[in-house]
Phi, psi and omega in degrees: 000133181264174185294325181293320180293319178297318179296321178297320178295318180295319179295317179296320179297313180296320180293322182293326184252011176075019177097150180294331180296317179295321179296318179298318178296319180295318178295321178297316179295320179295319178296318180296317178296317178297320178296318178298318178295320178297318178296316180298318181287326182289340176274010178070028182074012183301335179294333184248000187299323182291342181273338182281126178293153179293320187238144172234131182294129175255330180174177179162179179145200184263143179239116179259106178258091185293335182297324180248012177054053185221139176241132174226167170213159183181196184211161174236133179234157172259138177277115183276329174218151188304132175267127180303136178302139180093352179296135177278127177253116184240119175256128176250116183248136177297137181273113181301334179279354184091180180084201184297144177294159177272136181239128178238132181233145174221162175247131181292141175246162180301135176078017180299124182252326178228153180224126176240128179235132183227141180287161166291173178306139181239161178223156176089017180292129178250140181295145174060024176248126179286139177241124186285144174226127177237128178246126179242140173255120186248125177291121184292338182290316184234359176077008180273153180280125179254349179200157183207144174221126179237136178204183174211158179227149173226153182258150174277349186232148168283156177281002177292347178283348183285147176291158180290330180219163181303140178278337183232135175230156178126187183304138180091340181243354180280143176280139178295148178294141181292000000 
């Protein structure tokens, strides 16, 4: 191979890639981006943790238990980031019968992965009407809200389809004494 051929190859290489200077800048930018990603991952995603909501809705709705003539509603959530142990979890559910909302409270425990909240028995459910549910996470130290989830559920059925009294009585269907 002679010097002219080598020079032609070098010129073609520089022309094909926009010059060695451009390649160096691109490699530098890629290294910087990779380093930033490495730092973000090494902090355990801590840079983005405050943006992630505590809870993500997995499901919920109305439960018609005709055997005991009872309607309840509630929701199940997945814990997206750790909830501090001792945090008060307060669900405020719209009361289908009207009046004051229904309030259900739980206390978070260490390692909580799923959260299920269910109303006491309700009456007055109307089909195709949304009923609001608000879940608040309250810091027990200062009482401030650290997380919130708002949603609503509607039923395909009125509660008028329920029997007036339980269809089944006996072991397994009796309510525990208060």
